[in-house]
DRENPA-3360 file (N, C-alpha, C; in nm, 2 decimals, always signed):
BEGIN
1 = XXXXXXXX = +0.38/+2.29/-1.09/+0.23/+2.30/-1.11/+0.17/+2.17/-1.17 ~ +0.24/+2.12/-1.27/+0.19/+2.00/-1.34/+0.20/+1.88/-1.25 ~ +0.30/+1.88/-1.16/+0.30/+1.77/-1.06/+0.18/+1.78/-0.97 ~ +0.15/+1.90/-0.92/+0.03/+1.91/-0.84/-0.10/+1.87/-0.91 ~ -0.11/+1.90/-1.03/-0.22/+1.85/-1.11/-0.23/+1.70/-1.12 ~ -0.11/+1.64/-1.14/-0.10/+1.49/-1.15/-0.15/+1.43/-1.01 ~ -0.10/+1.49/-0.90/-0.14/+1.44/-0.77/-0.29/+1.45/-0.75 ~ -0.34/+1.56/-0.79/-0.49/+1.58/-0.77/-0.56/+1.48/-0.86;
9 = XXXXXXXX = -0.51/+1.46/-0.98/-0.58/+1.37/-1.08/-0.57/+1.23/-1.02 ~ -0.46/+1.19/-0.97/-0.45/+1.05/-0.91/-0.55/+1.04/-0.79 ~ -0.55/+1.14/-0.71/-0.64/+1.14/-0.59/-0.79/+1.12/-0.64 ~ -0.82/+1.20/-0.74/-0.96/+1.19/-0.79/-0.99/+1.06/-0.85 ~ -0.89/+1.00/-0.92/-0.90/+0.87/-0.98/-0.93/+0.76/-0.88 ~ -0.86/+0.77/-0.77/-0.88/+0.66/-0.67/-1.00/+0.69/-0.58 ~ -1.05/+0.81/-0.58/-1.17/+0.84/-0.49/-1.30/+0.84/-0.58 ~ -1.29/+0.85/-0.71/-1.40/+0.85/-0.80/-1.50/+0.73/-0.78;
17 = XXXXXXXX = -1.45/+0.61/-0.76/-1.54/+0.50/-0.74/-1.64/+0.52/-0.62 ~ -1.60/+0.60/-0.52/-1.70/+0.63/-0.42/-1.82/+0.70/-0.47 ~ -1.81/+0.78/-0.57/-1.93/+0.85/-0.63/-2.03/+0.75/-0.69 ~ -1.97/+0.64/-0.74/-2.06/+0.54/-0.81/-2.11/+0.44/-0.71 ~ -2.03/+0.40/-0.62/-2.07/+0.29/-0.53/-2.12/+0.34/-0.39 ~ -2.08/+0.46/-0.36/-2.12/+0.51/-0.22/-2.06/+0.42/-0.11 ~ -2.15/+0.39/-0.02/-2.10/+0.31/+0.10/-2.14/+0.16/+0.08 ~ -2.17/+0.12/-0.04/-2.21/-0.02/-0.07/-2.12/-0.12/-0.01;
25 = XXXXXXXX = -1.99/-0.10/-0.04/-1.89/-0.19/+0.00/-1.86/-0.18/+0.15 ~ -1.87/-0.06/+0.20/-1.85/-0.04/+0.35/-1.96/-0.11/+0.43 ~ -2.08/-0.11/+0.38/-2.19/-0.18/+0.45/-2.17/-0.33/+0.44 ~ -2.14/-0.37/+0.32/-2.13/-0.51/+0.29/-2.01/-0.58/+0.36 ~ -1.90/-0.50/+0.39/-1.78/-0.56/+0.44/-1.73/-0.50/+0.57 ~ -1.83/-0.45/+0.65/-1.79/-0.39/+0.78/-1.82/-0.49/+0.89 ~ -1.72/-0.49/+0.98/-1.74/-0.57/+1.10/-1.77/-0.72/+1.08 ~ -1.87/-0.77/+1.15/-1.91/-0.91/+1.14/-1.96/-0.95/+1.00;
33 = XXXXXXXX = -2.01/-0.85/+0.92/-2.05/-0.88/+0.79/-1.93/-0.93/+0.70 ~ -1.82/-0.87/+0.72/-1.70/-0.91/+0.64/-1.66/-1.05/+0.67 ~ -1.66/-1.08/+0.80/-1.63/-1.21/+0.85/-1.72/-1.32/+0.80 ~ -1.85/-1.29/+0.80/-1.95/-1.38/+0.76/-1.94/-1.41/+0.61 ~ -1.92/-1.30/+0.53/-1.90/-1.32/+0.39/-1.78/-1.40/+0.35 ~ -1.67/-1.37/+0.41/-1.55/-1.44/+0.38/-1.56/-1.59/+0.42 ~ -1.62/-1.61/+0.54/-1.64/-1.75/+0.58/-1.73/-1.83/+0.49 ~ -1.81/-1.76/+0.42/-1.90/-1.82/+0.33/-1.83/-1.88/+0.21;
41 = XXXXXXXX = -1.71/-1.84/+0.19/-1.63/-1.90/+0.08/-1.55/-2.02/+0.12 ~ -1.56/-2.06/+0.25/-1.50/-2.18/+0.30/-1.35/-2.18/+0.28 ~ -1.29/-2.28/+0.22/-1.15/-2.29/+0.21/-1.09/-2.18/+0.12 ~ -1.17/-2.11/+0.04/-1.12/-2.01/-0.05/-1.13/-1.87/+0.02 ~ -1.17/-1.86/+0.14/-1.18/-1.73/+0.21/-1.05/-1.65/+0.20 ~ -0.94/-1.71/+0.21/-0.81/-1.64/+0.21/-0.78/-1.57/+0.08 ~ -0.81/-1.64/-0.03/-0.78/-1.58/-0.16/-0.88/-1.47/-0.20 ~ -1.01/-1.49/-0.15/-1.11/-1.39/-0.17/-1.07/-1.26/-0.09;
49 = XXXXXXXX = -1.02/-1.28/+0.03/-0.97/-1.17/+0.11/-0.86/-1.09/+0.04 ~ -0.76/-1.17/-0.01/-0.65/-1.10/-0.08/-0.70/-1.03/-0.20 ~ -0.79/-1.09/-0.28/-0.85/-1.03/-0.39/-0.92/-0.90/-0.36 ~ -1.00/-0.90/-0.25/-1.07/-0.78/-0.21/-0.97/-0.66/-0.18 ~ -0.87/-0.70/-0.11/-0.77/-0.59/-0.07/-0.70/-0.54/-0.19 ~ -0.66/-0.62/-0.28/-0.60/-0.57/-0.40/-0.70/-0.49/-0.49 ~ -0.82/-0.53/-0.49/-0.93/-0.46/-0.56/-0.95/-0.32/-0.51 ~ -0.90/-0.29/-0.39/-0.92/-0.16/-0.33/-0.85/-0.05/-0.42;
57 = XXXXXXXX = -0.76/-0.10/-0.51/-0.70/-0.01/-0.61/-0.80/+0.06/-0.70 ~ -0.91/-0.01/-0.73/-1.01/+0.04/-0.83/-1.15/+0.05/-0.77 ~ -1.17/-0.01/-0.66/-1.30/-0.01/-0.60/-1.29/+0.04/-0.45 ~ -1.40/+0.10/-0.40/-1.39/+0.15/-0.26/-1.41/+0.04/-0.16 ~ -1.32/-0.05/-0.16/-1.32/-0.17/-0.07/-1.26/-0.12/+0.07 ~ -1.33/-0.15/+0.18/-1.27/-0.12/+0.31/-1.16/-0.22/+0.34 ~ -1.04/-0.20/+0.28/-0.93/-0.30/+0.29/-0.90/-0.33/+0.43 ~ -0.89/-0.23/+0.52/-0.85/-0.26/+0.66/-0.96/-0.35/+0.73;
65 = XXXXXXXX = -1.08/-0.33/+0.69/-1.19/-0.42/+0.75/-1.17/-0.56/+0.71 ~ -1.13/-0.58/+0.58/-1.10/-0.71/+0.53/-0.98/-0.77/+0.60 ~ -0.88/-0.69/+0.63/-0.76/-0.74/+0.70/-0.80/-0.78/+0.84 ~ -0.88/-0.70/+0.91/-0.93/-0.74/+1.04/-1.01/-0.87/+1.04 ~ -1.09/-0.89/+0.93/-1.17/-1.01/+0.92/-1.07/-1.13/+0.90 ~ -0.97/-1.12/+0.82/-0.87/-1.22/+0.80/-0.80/-1.26/+0.93 ~ -0.78/-1.16/+1.02/-0.73/-1.19/+1.15/-0.82/-1.27/+1.24 ~ -0.95/-1.24/+1.23/-1.05/-1.31/+1.30/-1.06/-1.46/+1.25;
73 = XXXXXXXX = -1.06/-1.48/+1.12/-1.07/-1.61/+1.06/-0.95/-1.70/+1.08 ~ -0.83/-1.64/+1.05/-0.71/-1.72/+1.05/-0.61/-1.69/+1.16 ~ -0.65/-1.60/+1.25/-0.56/-1.56/+1.36/-0.46/-1.45/+1.32 ~ -0.39/-1.39/+1.42/-0.31/-1.27/+1.39/-0.19/-1.30/+1.31 ~ -0.14/-1.42/+1.31/-0.01/-1.45/+1.23/-0.05/-1.48/+1.09 ~ -0.13/-1.58/+1.06/-0.16/-1.62/+0.92/-0.24/-1.50/+0.86 ~ -0.34/-1.45/+0.94/-0.42/-1.34/+0.89/-0.33/-1.22/+0.86 ~ -0.22/-1.19/+0.94/-0.13/-1.08/+0.91/-0.05/-1.11/+0.79;
81 = XXXXXXXX = -0.01/-1.23/+0.76/+0.07/-1.27/+0.64/-0.02/-1.24/+0.52 ~ -0.14/-1.29/+0.52/-0.23/-1.28/+0.41/-0.26/-1.13/+0.38 ~ -0.28/-1.05/+0.49/-0.31/-0.91/+0.47/-0.19/-0.84/+0.41 ~ -0.07/-0.87/+0.47/+0.05/-0.81/+0.42/+0.08/-0.84/+0.27 ~ +0.06/-0.97/+0.23/+0.08/-1.01/+0.09/-0.02/-0.93/+0.00 ~ -0.14/-0.92/+0.04/-0.24/-0.84/-0.04/-0.21/-0.70/-0.05 ~ -0.17/-0.63/+0.06/-0.13/-0.49/+0.05/+0.00/-0.47/-0.03 ~ +0.09/-0.57/-0.02/+0.21/-0.56/-0.11/+0.18/-0.57/-0.25;
89 = XXXXXXXX = +0.09/-0.67/-0.29/+0.05/-0.68/-0.43/-0.02/-0.56/-0.48 ~ -0.10/-0.49/-0.40/-0.17/-0.37/-0.45/-0.07/-0.26/-0.48 ~ +0.03/-0.24/-0.38/+0.13/-0.14/-0.40/+0.22/-0.17/-0.52 ~ +0.25/-0.30/-0.54/+0.34/-0.34/-0.65/+0.27/-0.31/-0.79 ~ +0.14/-0.34/-0.79/+0.07/-0.32/-0.92/+0.06/-0.17/-0.95 ~ +0.03/-0.09/-0.85/+0.03/+0.06/-0.88/+0.16/+0.11/-0.92 ~ +0.27/+0.06/-0.86/+0.41/+0.11/-0.89/+0.45/+0.07/-1.03 ~ +0.43/-0.06/-1.06/+0.47/-0.11/-1.19/+0.39/-0.06/-1.31;
97 = XXXXXXXX = +0.26/-0.03/-1.28/+0.17/+0.02/-1.39/+0.22/+0.16/-1.43 ~ +0.27/+0.24/-1.34/+0.31/+0.38/-1.38/+0.46/+0.37/-1.42 ~ +0.54/+0.28/-1.37/+0.68/+0.27/-1.41/+0.69/+0.23/-1.55 ~ +0.60/+0.14/-1.60/+0.61/+0.09/-1.73/+0.59/+0.19/-1.84 ~ +0.53/+0.31/-1.81/+0.50/+0.40/-1.91/+0.63/+0.46/-1.96 ~ +0.74/+0.45/-1.89/+0.87/+0.50/-1.93/+0.90/+0.65/-1.90 ~ +1.03/+0.68/-1.92/+1.07/+0.82/-1.88/+1.02/+0.92/-1.97 ~ +1.01/+0.90/-2.10/+0.96/+1.00/-2.20/+0.82/+1.03/-2.17;
105 = XXXXXXXX = +0.74/+0.93/-2.14/+0.60/+0.96/-2.11/+0.58/+1.03/-1.98 ~ +0.67/+1.00/-1.88/+0.67/+1.06/-1.75/+0.70/+1.21/-1.77 ~ +0.80/+1.24/-1.85/+0.83/+1.38/-1.88/+0.71/+1.45/-1.94 ~ +0.65/+1.39/-2.04/+0.53/+1.45/-2.10/+0.42/+1.48/-2.00 ~ +0.40/+1.39/-1.91/+0.29/+1.40/-1.81/+0.32/+1.51/-1.70 ~ +0.44/+1.50/-1.65/+0.47/+1.58/-1.53/+0.56/+1.71/-1.57 ~ +0.64/+1.69/-1.68/+0.73/+1.80/-1.71/+0.87/+1.77/-1.66 ~ +0.97/+1.82/-1.73/+1.11/+1.79/-1.70/+1.14/+1.83/-1.56;
113 = XXXXXXXX = +1.10/+1.96/-1.52/+1.14/+2.01/-1.39/+1.07/+1.94/-1.28 ~ +0.94/+1.92/-1.29/+0.87/+1.85/-1.18/+0.91/+1.71/-1.17 ~ +0.94/+1.64/-1.28/+0.98/+1.50/-1.27/+1.12/+1.49/-1.20 ~ +1.21/+1.59/-1.23/+1.34/+1.59/-1.16/+1.32/+1.61/-1.01 ~ +1.22/+1.69/-0.97/+1.20/+1.71/-0.83/+1.14/+1.59/-0.77 ~ +1.05/+1.53/-0.84/+0.99/+1.40/-0.79/+1.09/+1.29/-0.77 ~ +1.18/+1.28/-0.87/+1.28/+1.18/-0.87/+1.37/+1.20/-0.75 ~ +1.41/+1.33/-0.73/+1.49/+1.37/-0.61/+1.43/+1.33/-0.48;
121 = XXXXXXXX = +1.30/+1.36/-0.47/+1.23/+1.33/-0.35/+1.23/+1.18/-0.32 ~ +1.19/+1.10/-0.42/+1.18/+0.96/-0.40/+1.32/+0.89/-0.38 ~ +1.42/+0.96/-0.43/+1.56/+0.91/-0.41/+1.60/+0.93/-0.27 ~ +1.56/+1.05/-0.22/+1.60/+1.09/-0.08/+1.51/+1.03/+0.03 ~ +1.38/+1.04/+0.01/+1.29/+1.01/+0.12/+1.17/+0.91/+0.07 ~ +1.19/+0.85/-0.05/+1.08/+0.77/-0.10/+1.05/+0.65/-0.01 ~ +1.16/+0.59/+0.05/+1.13/+0.48/+0.14/+1.04/+0.51/+0.26 ~ +1.07/+0.63/+0.32/+0.98/+0.67/+0.43/+0.84/+0.69/+0.38;
129 = XXXXXXXX = +0.82/+0.76/+0.26/+0.69/+0.79/+0.21/+0.61/+0.66/+0.18 ~ +0.68/+0.56/+0.12/+0.61/+0.44/+0.08/+0.57/+0.36/+0.20 ~ +0.67/+0.35/+0.30/+0.64/+0.27/+0.42/+0.53/+0.33/+0.51 ~ +0.54/+0.46/+0.52/+0.45/+0.54/+0.60/+0.30/+0.53/+0.55 ~ +0.29/+0.53/+0.42/+0.16/+0.55/+0.36/+0.07/+0.43/+0.36 ~ +0.12/+0.31/+0.38/+0.05/+0.19/+0.36/-0.08/+0.18/+0.45 ~ -0.09/+0.22/+0.57/-0.22/+0.21/+0.64/-0.32/+0.32/+0.62 ~ -0.28/+0.42/+0.54/-0.36/+0.54/+0.53/-0.46/+0.52/+0.41;
137 = XXXXXXXX = -0.57/+0.60/+0.41/-0.66/+0.59/+0.30/-0.61/+0.67/+0.18 ~ -0.63/+0.62/+0.06/-0.59/+0.69/-0.07/-0.44/+0.71/-0.09 ~ -0.37/+0.75/+0.01/-0.23/+0.79/+0.00/-0.14/+0.67/-0.05 ~ -0.17/+0.55/-0.01/-0.08/+0.44/-0.06/-0.08/+0.43/-0.21 ~ -0.20/+0.43/-0.27/-0.21/+0.42/-0.42/-0.14/+0.54/-0.49 ~ -0.16/+0.66/-0.44/-0.10/+0.78/-0.50/+0.05/+0.77/-0.48 ~ +0.10/+0.74/-0.36/+0.24/+0.73/-0.34/+0.31/+0.63/-0.43 ~ +0.25/+0.51/-0.44/+0.30/+0.40/-0.52/+0.31/+0.44/-0.67;
145 = XXXXXXXX = +0.20/+0.51/-0.72/+0.20/+0.56/-0.86/+0.31/+0.66/-0.88 ~ +0.32/+0.76/-0.79/+0.43/+0.86/-0.80/+0.57/+0.80/-0.80 ~ +0.58/+0.70/-0.72/+0.71/+0.63/-0.71/+0.75/+0.56/-0.84 ~ +0.65/+0.50/-0.90/+0.67/+0.44/-1.04/+0.69/+0.55/-1.14 ~ +0.62/+0.66/-1.14/+0.64/+0.77/-1.23/+0.78/+0.82/-1.22 ~ +0.84/+0.83/-1.10/+0.97/+0.88/-1.07/+1.08/+0.77/-1.09 ~ +1.04/+0.65/-1.13/+1.13/+0.54/-1.15/+1.22/+0.52/-1.02 ~ +1.15/+0.52/-0.91/+1.22/+0.49/-0.78/+1.28/+0.35/-0.80;
153 = XXXXXXXX = +1.40/+0.34/-0.74/+1.47/+0.21/-0.75/+1.38/+0.09/-0.70 ~ +1.37/-0.01/-0.78/+1.28/-0.12/-0.75/+1.32/-0.18/-0.62 ~ +1.44/-0.21/-0.60/+1.48/-0.28/-0.47/+1.44/-0.20/-0.35 ~ +1.47/-0.07/-0.36/+1.43/+0.02/-0.24/+1.28/+0.03/-0.23 ~ +1.21/+0.04/-0.34/+1.06/+0.05/-0.33/+1.01/-0.07/-0.27 ~ +1.05/-0.19/-0.32/+0.98/-0.31/-0.27/+1.02/-0.35/-0.13 ~ +1.14/-0.31/-0.08/+1.17/-0.33/+0.06/+1.08/-0.24/+0.15 ~ +1.07/-0.11/+0.11/+0.99/-0.02/+0.18/+0.84/-0.06/+0.18;
161 = XXXXXXXX = +0.80/-0.10/+0.06/+0.66/-0.15/+0.05/+0.64/-0.27/+0.14 ~ +0.73/-0.37/+0.14/+0.72/-0.49/+0.22/+0.71/-0.45/+0.37 ~ +0.79/-0.36/+0.41/+0.79/-0.32/+0.56/+0.65/-0.26/+0.59 ~ +0.61/-0.16/+0.51/+0.48/-0.10/+0.54/+0.36/-0.19/+0.53 ~ +0.37/-0.27/+0.42/+0.25/-0.36/+0.40/+0.24/-0.47/+0.51 ~ +0.35/-0.53/+0.55/+0.33/-0.64/+0.65/+0.31/-0.59/+0.79 ~ +0.37/-0.47/+0.82/+0.34/-0.42/+0.95/+0.19/-0.38/+0.96 ~ +0.14/-0.32/+0.85/+0.00/-0.28/+0.85/-0.09/-0.40/+0.85;
169 = XXXXXXXX = -0.05/-0.51/+0.78/-0.13/-0.63/+0.77/-0.14/-0.70/+0.91 ~ -0.02/-0.71/+0.98/-0.03/-0.77/+1.11/-0.10/-0.68/+1.21 ~ -0.09/-0.55/+1.20/-0.16/-0.46/+1.29/-0.31/-0.48/+1.29 ~ -0.36/-0.48/+1.16/-0.51/-0.49/+1.15/-0.56/-0.63/+1.18 ~ -0.48/-0.73/+1.14/-0.51/-0.87/+1.17/-0.52/-0.89/+1.32 ~ -0.43/-0.83/+1.39/-0.42/-0.84/+1.54/-0.55/-0.77/+1.60 ~ -0.58/-0.65/+1.54/-0.70/-0.58/+1.59/-0.82/-0.66/+1.58 ~ -0.83/-0.73/+1.46/-0.95/-0.81/+1.43/-0.95/-0.93/+1.53;
177 = XXXXXXXX = -0.84/-1.00/+1.54/-0.83/-1.12/+1.63/-0.86/-1.08/+1.77 ~ -0.81/-0.97/+1.82/-0.83/-0.93/+1.96/-0.96/-0.87/+1.99 ~ -1.04/-0.84/+1.88/-1.17/-0.78/+1.90/-1.16/-0.64/+1.95 ~ -1.05/-0.57/+1.92/-1.03/-0.43/+1.97/-1.13/-0.34/+1.89 ~ -1.18/-0.24/+1.97/-1.28/-0.15/+1.91/-1.22/-0.02/+1.86 ~ -1.08/-0.01/+1.86/-1.02/+0.11/+1.81/-0.92/+0.08/+1.70 ~ -0.97/+0.08/+1.57/-0.88/+0.05/+1.46/-0.78/+0.16/+1.44 ~ -0.80/+0.28/+1.50/-0.71/+0.39/+1.49/-0.57/+0.34/+1.54;
185 = XXXXXXXX = -0.57/+0.26/+1.64/-0.45/+0.21/+1.70/-0.37/+0.13/+1.59 ~ -0.44/+0.05/+1.51/-0.37/-0.03/+1.41/-0.31/+0.07/+1.30 ~ -0.39/+0.17/+1.27/-0.34/+0.27/+1.17/-0.21/+0.34/+1.22 ~ -0.21/+0.37/+1.35/-0.10/+0.44/+1.41/+0.02/+0.34/+1.41 ~ +0.00/+0.22/+1.45/+0.11/+0.12/+1.45/+0.16/+0.10/+1.30 ~ +0.07/+0.09/+1.21/+0.11/+0.07/+1.07/+0.18/+0.19/+1.01 ~ +0.17/+0.31/+1.07/+0.24/+0.42/+1.01/+0.37/+0.45/+1.09 ~ +0.37/+0.43/+1.22/+0.49/+0.46/+1.30/+0.60/+0.36/+1.29;
193 = XXXXXXXX = +0.56/+0.23/+1.31/+0.67/+0.13/+1.31/+0.75/+0.12/+1.18 ~ +0.68/+0.12/+1.06/+0.76/+0.12/+0.94/+0.86/+0.23/+0.93 ~ +0.82/+0.35/+0.98/+0.91/+0.47/+0.97/+1.03/+0.44/+1.06 ~ +1.01/+0.37/+1.18/+1.12/+0.34/+1.27/+1.21/+0.23/+1.21 ~ +1.15/+0.14/+1.14/+1.23/+0.03/+1.08/+1.30/+0.07/+0.96 ~ +1.25/+0.16/+0.88/+1.31/+0.19/+0.75/+1.45/+0.24/+0.75 ~ +1.50/+0.32/+0.85/+1.64/+0.36/+0.85/+1.73/+0.24/+0.86 ~ +1.69/+0.14/+0.93/+1.77/+0.02/+0.95/+1.78/-0.06/+0.81;
201 = XXXXXXXX = +1.66/-0.07/+0.75/+1.66/-0.14/+0.62/+1.74/-0.06/+0.51 ~ +1.73/+0.08/+0.52/+1.81/+0.16/+0.42/+1.96/+0.14/+0.44 ~ +2.00/+0.14/+0.57/+2.14/+0.12/+0.60/+2.19/-0.02/+0.54 ~ +2.11/-0.12/+0.56/+2.14/-0.25/+0.51/+2.15/-0.25/+0.36 ~ +2.06/-0.18/+0.29/+2.07/-0.17/+0.14/+2.19/-0.09/+0.10 ~ +2.23/+0.01/+0.17/+2.35/+0.09/+0.14/+2.48/+0.00/+0.16 ~ +2.48/-0.08/+0.26/+2.59/-0.16/+0.29/+2.61/-0.27/+0.18 ~ +2.49/-0.32/+0.13/+2.49/-0.41/+0.02/+2.55/-0.35/-0.10;
209 = XXXXXXXX = +2.51/-0.22/-0.13/+2.56/-0.15/-0.25/+2.71/-0.13/-0.24 ~ +2.75/-0.10/-0.12/+2.90/-0.07/-0.10/+2.98/-0.20/-0.11 ~ +2.90/-0.31/-0.09/+2.97/-0.44/-0.10/+3.00/-0.49/-0.24 ~ +2.95/-0.41/-0.34/+2.99/-0.44/-0.48/+2.87/-0.49/-0.56 ~ +2.75/-0.49/-0.51/+2.63/-0.54/-0.58/+2.54/-0.42/-0.62 ~ +2.59/-0.30/-0.62/+2.51/-0.18/-0.65/+2.45/-0.20/-0.79 ~ +2.32/-0.16/-0.80/+2.25/-0.16/-0.93/+2.17/-0.04/-0.95 ~ +2.14/+0.00/-1.07/+2.06/+0.11/-1.10/+1.92/+0.09/-1.05;
217 = X = +1.88/-0.03/-1.03/+1.74/-0.06/-0.98/+1.76/-0.13/-0.84;
% end
């Protein structure tokens, strides 16, 4: 029950800015408007784009629209790299922020039993959850925070985060560059391909552990 409350609280936390800002950012950063605004920063457009995507953690920024704009400005490859880096940074910040509170605080927040269940879930299927969540609204932040709360192994988390973030980044950058009118396709690609890739990455991580470099993190 306490875990459910925590999930609801995180969801409210990440959606609350919508109550204050409404569709202000959606209007300001949608379609051609996003491209025009980023181009207005000249050589600094890429870092502003990254900053906006990371800021989606605390503001209702249409991150996928910014990714598409980066694809238009820099092309599907460089735009994809920039978008992937930004998504990775956002996920890393959410994960590290909750992981740093420590085990005792996590027990206080979630409770011993629910924390054990959460740790078991992220140990068993956390990679899938992290990789799958990246192109979706709200879920990436909530998943990354829960992974940190459950002290999911850093190496596993960051590999899954990288896969999900960069596939999503390239998908939306490609949509922007190609001028595609169906961003749902990018979301589908960003959700399905990481899930297909993750078992391979997990097997490689296990082989590395068996090779004698296993670590608690």
